[in-house]
N, C-alpha and C positions, 0 to 999 in steps of 0.2 A: 120346282127347282130344288135341287139338293144342295145344301150348304156344305162347301168344302173349304179346304185351306186356300184354294185359289180364288174363292169368292171375295170380292171387295166389300168393304164396310157398307157402302150404299146399297149394294146388292143384297147383303144380309138383312139390312134394315127394311128393304122393300119386301123381302120374303117373310120376315116376321110380321110386318103389317098385313100382308096378304093372308097369312095364316090366322091372324086375329080376326080379320074380316070374314074368312070362311067359317071359323068357329061361330061367329055371331049369326051369319046367314043360315047355318045348319040349324040354329035354334029359332030361326024366323023372328029375330028381334031387331028392332030399329036401333040405329046408332045412338040416338038421343036417350033411349031407355037404358042402354048399356052404360053410357057415360054417366047418367044420373046414378045408377046402381053402383058404379065404381067410385063415384065421388070426384069425377074429373070433368072438366069442361068439354062441351061438344067439339070445339076446335081441337082440343088436345087429343081426344079420342080419334077424330077424323085424321089428324096429322099422323098419329101412330099407325092407323090403318093404311095411310098413303105412303108409308115408308119414311116418315120424318125421323127425328132423332129423339124418341121419348126417353124419359128417365126410366131407370129400372123400377122405381116405385110406381110409375104409371103403368108399366107392363104388368106388374104384380096385381095392381088394382083391377085392371081390365080382365086379366085371367081369372081373378077371384069372382068378378061379376059374371063371367061366362061359365063359372063352375069348372075351370080347367087349370087349377093350380097344380094338378098332377103333371102338367107339361113341364113344370120347373124341375121335377125329379129327373126327367130325361135330359133336360137342358144342362143342368149342373148337378150331377149325382155326387154323393158324398165321396171325398177322396179316400182311397184305400191305401193303407201303408204298404210299402214294398216288403218283400220277404226278408230283406236284411233288417229293415226297421222293426218288423214283427219279432225277429229273433232278439234284437237289442232290447226292445220294450218288454218282451215276455209278458204280455197282457196289460202293461201299463199304458194309460192314455196320455199322450203328450199334452202338457199344460201351457207351455209357452215356447216361443221361438228362441233359438240360441242367439248369442251375440257374436258379432264379427270383431275380430281383434286385428289391429294393424301390426303386421309383422314386417320388420325391415323397412319401415317407411323411410323414403329418401328426404323427407322434410326434416328440418332441424328440430332439436328438442332438448 
């Protein structure tokens, strides 16, 4: 399955679980072994593979145990600044987010 904008959250979770399972089986490893290596419970690992709702920490631990942390780079690559931001920053790295200001608030004051 290819994950698209039209994919529902349960479909995406099932696909992530399926991919975790395939990574494990490609290495010919038992679920118990991977769970132990990851430092998670057997039920937690099984639930993740079954398309449950694992925490991000669990997914990271399982990927680390499977030697597949590289998958996270594809999953969530570093954000690139837009050309306009690059021109404004001129090589400076943003240190914090800007603040929002209430302009013309209709509430009394």
